[in-house]
Phi, psi and omega in degrees: 000133170258115185228130174060041178245138169256126177239127178227139169056065179253162183205120179257137182290331179239270183246150169070091180298323174258306183224136172249126187224126181239137190311150182214171180288322189262150172291137193217143170238143185246129174239132180198152167246013182275166183278356181220129185224132177229128171237113187211145177216154182252005186276161183282141186275144176241305174262199190242158157282143176238133183236123181242123176238121185216138188234122172259359180224185188276079179240160177198164172252136185210147171075042183264147184210141173228135176284356179228268190236142168075082182293335172257297187228130167250121183230119176246121179052072178195191186234136179229133171240126177240123185223127172066035183250153164242122179233125183224156174054069176238136180222121172254135181291331176254269190235141178084094176302319172242312181246131160244122182234150185217132170086218180275109187224140167244123181231125178239131182232132177213142164064034189234156178236130179231127186213140182070043175259135186218148176203173169288313172231130179073084183295330171259312180217144172239119182250129188221156168225082195283347184257349176067039184298138174295154182299145174260178177284330175280157188274138179256126189207158164234123195226125170260127170232168190058206183252127177236155181234129167235123190226135177069044181263132186222133169234143173288312186264320187189141180071078179297337171258298182225136172243116184252118175220054179225108184294340181268359190264139177254124174264113185248118179240106186239019179207160180295135178231128183256122176242124181239134163059051174260130180207173165242146187276323177229355191248217184241149177074094185296320177249309182236137166234115180251116171264307176220136171198148179290307173207159169235128187231112175258122176242000000 
């Protein structure tokens, strides 16, 4: 868990400007006040790595960079909870301006603001299933709750906000979400680029 931490000007030479997390057998929480956090395992996953990012004070993450994927978080086979966050000025040279997810993931975002995020694909998030994993009995989702703001999202090739390429994922937006100035510079999908997804549900 990262709670009440200010993180500025981070850079990953490959993936995950703040956190790189790869699936594991055990449920796991990462705690740190440093500017760079890594949680990684080589065993086959049954359960998930669990990452919680929560702010109870006026804290934020700013100036995040990845030279490949996920300027904020690179998550493979795991769970991410983001609550009461302000995240600004994040850039991934390849995919996922804030989040790059792969495989079986559960992502919940509430009461947060994201602004000035850029990537080649998926200005806010890139979702992938590189291994073609079979569906699990549990629901895999990207869920927005409470009020969230996405502002100034840019992708070069596709998906100014979201690039979705995971046939097991449900996108659930059951609360107001405000998206301002999301765009691609040369490609398709100003907010959403959907290649594969199980369902998209706006309520």
